[in-house]
Each structure stands twice: as structure tokens, then as C-alpha cells.
KEKE-3310 file (N, C-alpha, C; in steps of 0.2 Angstrom, whole numbers, plus 5000, padded with zeros to 4 digits):
npx = (5004:5002:5005:4992:4990:5001:5009:5018:5014:5014:5019:5005:4995:4986:4975:4979:4973:4970:4982:4988:4980:4983:4996:4995:4989:4999:5010:5004:5002:5015:5021:5015:5019:5033:5033:5028:5037:5049:5048:5050:5063:5080:5096:5097:5087:5087:5098:5093:5081:5088:5093:5081:5075:5085:5084:5071:5072:5081:5074:5063:5067:5069:5060:5047:5040:5022:5011:5010:5019:5017:5023:5029:5033:5041:5031:5033:5027:5021:5031:5041:5033:5031:5044:5050:5040:5025:5026:5040:5042:5033:5041:5052:5048:5043:5055:5062:5053:5054:5067:5068:5059:5065:5078:5078:5068:5057:5041:5031:5036:5025:5016:5020:5015:5003:5008:5016:5006:4998:5008:5017:5009:4995:4998:5008:5001:4990:4996:5002:4991:4984:4994:4995:4982:4983:4992:4993:4994:5006:5015:5015:5023:5036:5031:5018:5022:5027:5015:5007:5015:5014:5000:4998:5006:5000:4987:4991:4996:4985:4976:4983:4984:4971:4970:4976:4966:4955:4960:4962:4948:4944:4952:4957:4966:4970:4965:4959:4945:4936:4931:4938:4951:4950:4947:4958:4969:4966:4965:4978:4986:4982:4989:5002:5003:5004:5017:5023:5020:5026:5040:5040:5037:5048:5058:5055:5054:5067:5075:5069:5073:5086:5087:5076:5072:5073:5062:5048:5035:5035:5039:5039:5035:5037:5053:5053:5048:5052:5061:5071:5071)
npy = (4994:5011:5029:5034:5027:5031:5037:5047:5061:5066:5079:5088:5080:5085:5099:5117:5126:5118:5112:5124:5127:5117:5119:5130:5125:5116:5125:5132:5121:5116:5127:5129:5117:5120:5130:5124:5114:5119:5118:5104:5101:5098:5097:5083:5078:5084:5078:5065:5068:5072:5059:5052:5058:5056:5042:5040:5046:5037:5025:5028:5028:5015:5002:4990:4974:4974:4969:4960:4970:4981:4991:4997:5009:5015:5027:5035:5043:5039:5032:5043:5051:5044:5042:5055:5064:5073:5086:5088:5077:5079:5089:5082:5073:5082:5088:5078:5075:5087:5087:5075:5079:5090:5087:5073:5071:5064:5064:5077:5095:5104:5097:5096:5103:5096:5083:5085:5088:5076:5066:5071:5079:5074:5060:5060:5066:5057:5045:5048:5051:5039:5031:5037:5035:5022:5020:5015:5001:5001:5003:4992:4981:4974:4968:4974:4987:4985:4981:4993:5002:4995:4996:5010:5014:5007:5013:5026:5026:5022:5032:5043:5041:5042:5056:5059:5054:5063:5075:5072:5071:5084:5091:5083:5078:5067:5059:5047:5039:5044:5035:5023:5027:5030:5017:5009:5016:5016:5002:4997:5004:4999:4987:4991:4998:4987:4983:4995:4995:4984:4988:4999:4994:4986:4995:5005:4997:4992:5004:5008:4997:5000:5014:5019:5031:5040:5038:5046:5043:5036:5044:5049:5037:5025:5017:5003:4995:4981:4980:4974:4961)
npz = (5000:4997:4997:5003:5015:5022:5037:5038:5030:5013:5002:4994:4997:5006:5004:5001:5010:5021:5024:5029:5040:5049:5051:5059:5070:5074:5077:5087:5097:5099:5104:5116:5122:5122:5131:5143:5145:5151:5164:5166:5162:5167:5174:5174:5167:5154:5146:5145:5137:5125:5122:5120:5109:5099:5099:5095:5082:5076:5076:5069:5057:5053:5046:5050:5045:5041:5034:5019:5007:5015:5027:5043:5056:5071:5080:5091:5101:5113:5119:5121:5129:5141:5145:5146:5149:5144:5138:5135:5128:5117:5111:5108:5098:5088:5084:5078:5067:5060:5056:5049:5038:5032:5029:5025:5017:5022:5023:5018:5016:5016:5022:5035:5046:5048:5050:5062:5070:5071:5075:5085:5093:5095:5096:5106:5117:5118:5121:5133:5142:5142:5148:5160:5165:5167:5177:5190:5187:5181:5191:5198:5195:5184:5173:5173:5170:5157:5151:5152:5144:5132:5129:5129:5118:5108:5108:5106:5093:5084:5087:5083:5069:5066:5067:5055:5046:5049:5045:5031:5028:5029:5020:5010:4995:4988:4978:4982:4989:5004:5013:5009:5012:5026:5031:5027:5033:5047:5049:5045:5054:5067:5066:5065:5077:5086:5084:5087:5101:5106:5104:5112:5125:5127:5127:5137:5149:5149:5152:5164:5172:5173:5177:5186:5191:5181:5173:5168:5170:5182:5192:5209:5213:5226:5227:5230:5220:5210:5196:5190:5188)
capx = (5000:5007:5004:4986:4991:5007:5008:5021:5011:5019:5016:5000:4990:4981:4975:4983:4970:4970:4989:4989:4976:4987:5003:4993:4988:5005:5013:5001:5003:5022:5022:5012:5024:5039:5033:5027:5043:5054:5048:5052:5070:5085:5103:5096:5082:5089:5102:5088:5077:5092:5093:5075:5075:5090:5081:5065:5074:5084:5069:5058:5071:5069:5053:5046:5034:5016:5007:5013:5019:5015:5028:5027:5039:5039:5030:5037:5024:5020:5038:5044:5029:5032:5051:5052:5034:5021:5028:5046:5041:5031:5046:5057:5045:5043:5062:5063:5049:5056:5074:5066:5056:5069:5084:5078:5062:5052:5036:5032:5037:5019:5012:5024:5010:4999:5012:5017:4999:4997:5013:5020:5004:4990:5001:5011:4996:4986:5000:5003:4985:4983:4999:4993:4976:4985:4998:4993:4996:5013:5019:5015:5028:5039:5026:5013:5024:5027:5008:5005:5019:5012:4994:4999:5009:4995:4982:4994:4997:4979:4973:4987:4982:4964:4971:4977:4959:4951:4963:4960:4941:4944:4955:4962:4966:4974:4961:4956:4939:4937:4930:4944:4957:4949:4948:4965:4974:4965:4966:4985:4989:4981:4994:5008:5003:5006:5024:5025:5019:5032:5046:5040:5037:5055:5063:5053:5056:5075:5077:5066:5077:5093:5087:5068:5071:5073:5056:5044:5029:5037:5041:5035:5034:5042:5058:5052:5046:5058:5061:5077:5070)
capy = (5000:5017:5035:5035:5025:5033:5042:5053:5063:5069:5085:5087:5075:5090:5106:5122:5129:5113:5112:5130:5126:5112:5123:5134:5120:5113:5130:5133:5116:5116:5133:5127:5112:5123:5134:5119:5109:5122:5115:5097:5100:5100:5094:5076:5076:5086:5073:5060:5071:5071:5052:5050:5061:5052:5035:5040:5047:5031:5019:5030:5027:5008:5000:4983:4972:4973:4965:4960:4976:4986:4991:5002:5011:5018:5035:5037:5048:5036:5031:5049:5054:5040:5043:5062:5068:5074:5092:5087:5072:5082:5093:5078:5070:5087:5089:5072:5076:5093:5085:5071:5082:5095:5084:5066:5070:5059:5068:5083:5101:5107:5093:5096:5105:5090:5077:5086:5088:5069:5061:5074:5082:5069:5054:5061:5067:5051:5040:5050:5051:5032:5028:5040:5032:5015:5021:5010:4995:5001:5004:4986:4976:4975:4966:4979:4993:4983:4981:4999:5005:4992:4998:5017:5015:5005:5018:5032:5025:5022:5039:5048:5039:5045:5063:5059:5053:5069:5080:5070:5072:5091:5094:5078:5078:5062:5055:5041:5040:5045:5028:5019:5030:5028:5009:5007:5019:5014:4995:4996:5007:4994:4982:4995:4999:4981:4984:5001:4993:4980:4992:5004:4990:4984:5001:5008:4992:4992:5010:5008:4993:5003:5020:5020:5038:5044:5037:5052:5040:5033:5049:5049:5030:5022:5012:4996:4991:4978:4981:4971:4953)
capz = (5000:4996:5000:5007:5022:5026:5043:5036:5024:5008:4999:4989:5000:5008:5000:5004:5017:5026:5026:5033:5046:5053:5053:5064:5075:5076:5080:5094:5101:5100:5108:5123:5124:5124:5138:5149:5145:5155:5171:5167:5160:5172:5172:5174:5162:5148:5142:5143:5132:5119:5120:5118:5102:5095:5098:5091:5075:5073:5075:5064:5050:5052:5045:5051:5041:5044:5029:5012:5004:5020:5033:5048:5060:5077:5080:5097:5105:5120:5122:5123:5135:5147:5148:5148:5150:5138:5135:5132:5123:5111:5108:5105:5092:5083:5081:5074:5061:5056:5053:5043:5033:5029:5027:5023:5013:5025:5025:5014:5020:5016:5027:5041:5051:5050:5053:5069:5074:5072:5079:5090:5098:5097:5098:5113:5122:5119:5124:5140:5146:5143:5153:5167:5167:5169:5181:5195:5185:5179:5197:5202:5193:5178:5168:5173:5167:5150:5148:5151:5139:5126:5127:5128:5112:5103:5107:5103:5085:5081:5087:5079:5062:5066:5065:5048:5043:5050:5040:5024:5027:5029:5014:5006:4988:4986:4973:4985:4993:5011:5016:5008:5016:5033:5032:5026:5038:5054:5049:5045:5060:5072:5066:5066:5084:5089:5083:5091:5108:5108:5105:5118:5131:5129:5129:5144:5154:5150:5155:5171:5176:5175:5181:5186:5193:5174:5169:5170:5173:5188:5197:5215:5215:5230:5224:5232:5214:5208:5189:5186:5186)
cpx = (5004:5004:4998:4986:4997:5006:5012:5018:5015:5015:5011:4994:4984:4981:4978:4979:4970:4977:4991:4986:4980:4994:5001:4992:4994:5010:5011:5003:5010:5024:5020:5017:5030:5039:5032:5034:5049:5054:5050:5060:5075:5091:5102:5092:5084:5093:5097:5083:5081:5092:5087:5074:5079:5087:5075:5067:5077:5079:5064:5061:5071:5062:5053:5040:5028:5011:5011:5013:5018:5020:5026:5034:5037:5037:5033:5034:5023:5026:5041:5040:5031:5039:5052:5046:5031:5024:5035:5046:5038:5036:5051:5054:5045:5050:5064:5059:5052:5063:5072:5063:5061:5075:5084:5072:5057:5046:5037:5032:5030:5014:5015:5019:5006:5002:5014:5011:4998:5001:5015:5015:4999:4993:5004:5006:4992:4990:5001:4997:4983:4988:4997:4987:4977:4991:4999:4995:5004:5017:5019:5021:5031:5034:5020:5015:5025:5020:5006:5008:5016:5005:4994:5001:5004:4990:4985:4994:4990:4975:4977:4985:4975:4965:4972:4970:4955:4954:4962:4953:4940:4946:4959:4961:4970:4971:4959:4950:4940:4936:4936:4950:4956:4950:4955:4970:4973:4967:4974:4988:4987:4987:5001:5008:5005:5014:5027:5025:5024:5038:5046:5040:5044:5059:5061:5055:5064:5077:5075:5071:5084:5092:5079:5067:5071:5066:5051:5037:5029:5039:5036:5033:5039:5046:5058:5050:5052:5057:5067:5076:5067)
cpy = (5006:5023:5036:5033:5027:5038:5048:5056:5067:5075:5084:5083:5079:5096:5111:5125:5124:5112:5118:5130:5122:5115:5127:5130:5118:5118:5132:5128:5115:5122:5132:5122:5115:5127:5129:5115:5112:5119:5108:5096:5103:5097:5086:5074:5078:5081:5067:5062:5070:5064:5050:5052:5057:5045:5035:5041:5041:5026:5021:5028:5019:5005:4992:4981:4972:4968:4965:4966:4982:4986:4997:5004:5014:5025:5038:5042:5045:5035:5037:5052:5050:5041:5050:5067:5071:5081:5091:5082:5075:5086:5088:5075:5076:5088:5084:5073:5082:5091:5080:5074:5086:5092:5077:5065:5065:5063:5075:5089:5104:5103:5092:5098:5099:5084:5079:5086:5081:5066:5065:5077:5077:5063:5054:5062:5061:5046:5042:5049:5044:5029:5031:5036:5025:5015:5016:5003:4995:5001:4997:4981:4978:4973:4971:4985:4991:4984:4988:5003:5002:4995:5006:5018:5013:5010:5024:5031:5025:5029:5044:5047:5042:5053:5064:5059:5059:5074:5078:5072:5080:5094:5089:5079:5073:5057:5049:5043:5040:5038:5023:5021:5028:5021:5007:5010:5016:5006:4994:4998:5003:4989:4985:4997:4993:4981:4989:4999:4989:4984:4996:5000:4988:4990:5004:5003:4992:4999:5010:5003:4996:5009:5022:5028:5043:5043:5042:5048:5037:5038:5049:5042:5027:5016:5005:4992:4988:4977:4977:4964:4952)
cpz = (5000:5000:5005:5014:5025:5031:5041:5029:5019:5006:4994:4992:5003:5004:5004:5011:5022:5029:5031:5040:5051:5055:5059:5071:5078:5080:5087:5099:5103:5105:5115:5126:5126:5130:5144:5150:5150:5162:5172:5165:5166:5170:5171:5168:5155:5144:5141:5137:5125:5117:5117:5110:5097:5094:5094:5083:5072:5072:5070:5057:5048:5052:5047:5047:5044:5040:5023:5009:5008:5025:5037:5052:5066:5076:5086:5102:5112:5123:5125:5129:5141:5150:5150:5149:5144:5134:5132:5127:5116:5107:5104:5098:5086:5080:5076:5067:5057:5053:5048:5037:5029:5026:5024:5018:5015:5028:5022:5019:5021:5021:5034:5047:5053:5053:5060:5073:5076:5077:5085:5096:5100:5099:5105:5119:5124:5123:5132:5144:5147:5148:5160:5170:5170:5174:5187:5193:5183:5185:5201:5201:5186:5172:5168:5169:5159:5147:5147:5145:5132:5124:5125:5120:5106:5102:5104:5095:5082:5081:5083:5071:5061:5064:5058:5044:5043:5045:5033:5023:5026:5022:5010:4999:4985:4980:4975:4989:5000:5015:5015:5012:5023:5035:5032:5031:5045:5054:5050:5052:5067:5072:5067:5074:5088:5089:5088:5099:5110:5109:5111:5124:5132:5131:5136:5149:5155:5153:5162:5175:5178:5179:5181:5188:5186:5170:5172:5173:5180:5194:5203:5217:5220:5227:5226:5226:5211:5200:5186:5185:5179)
residu = (MET:SER:ASP:PRO:VAL:ALA:MET:HIS:MET:SER:ASP:GLY:LEU:LEU:ASN:ALA:PRO:THR:SER:LEU:LEU:PHE:VAL:ALA:VAL:ALA:VAL:ALA:GLY:VAL:GLY:VAL:ALA:LEU:ALA:LYS:ALA:ARG:GLY:ASP:LEU:ASP:ASP:ARG:THR:ALA:PRO:MET:ALA:GLY:LEU:VAL:ALA:ALA:PHE:VAL:PHE:ALA:THR:GLN:MET:LEU:ASN:PHE:PRO:VAL:LEU:PRO:GLY:VAL:SER:GLY:HIS:LEU:LEU:GLY:GLY:ALA:LEU:ALA:ALA:ILE:LEU:VAL:GLY:PRO:TRP:VAL:GLY:ALA:LEU:CYS:VAL:THR:ILE:VAL:LEU:VAL:VAL:GLN:SER:LEU:PHE:PHE:ALA:ASP:GLY:GLY:VAL:THR:ALA:LEU:GLY:ALA:ASN:VAL:THR:ASN:MET:ALA:LEU:ILE:GLY:THR:ALA:VAL:GLY:TYR:LEU:THR:ALA:VAL:ALA:LEU:ARG:GLY:LEU:ALA:THR:ARG:SER:LYS:GLY:GLY:LEU:ALA:ALA:VAL:ALA:PHE:ILE:SER:ALA:LEU:VAL:ASN:THR:VAL:LEU:ALA:SER:PHE:GLY:PHE:VAL:LEU:GLU:TYR:ALA:ILE:GLY:GLY:GLN:GLY:GLY:VAL:GLY:PHE:GLY:THR:VAL:ALA:ALA:ALA:VAL:LEU:GLY:VAL:HIS:VAL:LEU:ILE:GLY:ILE:GLY:GLU:GLY:LEU:ILE:THR:ALA:VAL:THR:VAL:THR:ALA:VAL:ALA:ALA:ALA:ARG:PRO:ASP:LEU:VAL:HIS:LEU:LEU:ARG:GLY:VAL:PRO:GLN:LYS:LEU:GLU:LEU:ARG:ALA)
# end
């Protein structure tokens, strides 16, 4: 499957008014994240944010098979939010998307606002809110943390793809019917979300096993939780 199901939207998939609309949404959202992130960054968390951005960038460049002829890659919203919080996480994913668009032609420049809205804003917010809602499970055991990371990443992926469907409904010009696009995008991203969930669960539990104090979701949790087993 080709362009209509790609999370990284290319140039020309949305009309100009819709592209401009989501540039405005992205600028506003990233502006809020930038202001809020100042409270989360310090000498300990700033290097972690850099590592998260680098990891998301690297894993977004690697595709994994989903169906014959269809591949997916990590979006990273839930992963970033769980490790460094929603505000810093949104900035990490935004930086990755901007670099990929401008230097690697991965996602169109005119679609950058929509891509940031979907993956950096919707994906991160949904992933974080899901993880917070399940935080009680995450703090019980390593398996609980892995399950929460997996579910948050799966939900993040599917709802981020729904953002794409909404944008296409507003101003899509890909020459493919809305129903076809919606069914293809949402269906494929359920499968991509499973891969995203597995990568997120493994990464989050690995970081928590070494340095639970660096996992934003676990802040304030008594360190009697055994994550090394």
C-alpha cells in the first residue's frame, strides 16, 4: 500500500487551506509544549530528552513488516511521553519530524504541520494520558509497566492515524475516497501499533530497570518496585 496509508504525509495530499490550518495548530501546540517543558528540564532530564529524540529518530528510520507490501515504523509519542513527560516528549518528536522532513524528505514540507499535529501532539498526548490512566498497573511490577507501555503505544498509534483521517476528510486531495482511506489507515495502524507497543514496552522496561528515577511516569513511586527481574 502506498501514499494514502502513510503516517508521514507527503506534499500534495492535503489542499493548501488545510495544510495552513494544521501549521497553525502545530505551531500553537508546540508553543504550549515549549513553555510547559521548561519546568520538566533540568541537568538530569535534559540529556535524557536528547537520548529519547535520538532513539525515536533512529527507530523511525527503520521499518518493520506489517502485511505483504506494507511496513510500519515507530511513531514514538507514547515512548517519549512515558520517559520524559508529555511536554518534552512532544518537543522531541517534533524535532525528529522537522529534521526528517527537511533533510531526509520523509514527510512533505507542506504537510509538516499535519504530521506534527498527528505524531508529536496527538500521539504524545494520547500516549501519556493512557499511561497515566493505567499508572497504578505500571507501578506494580515490571510486567505491569510493560503492559501499560504496550497499550499506551498501541492507542497512541491508532489515534494519531485518526488525526490523519480527519485531516483528509477536511481537505484531502489524494484522489482516493474517504471511506477507503479511513479503512486502510486505521486498519493498518492497528497492526503498526502492535509493533510500536512491543518496541515501547521493551525500551521503557529496559530504562526503568537501569534508572527508574529517569522514567517520568514513575516519578514519585516508592523504589520498592523491583524492575530488574
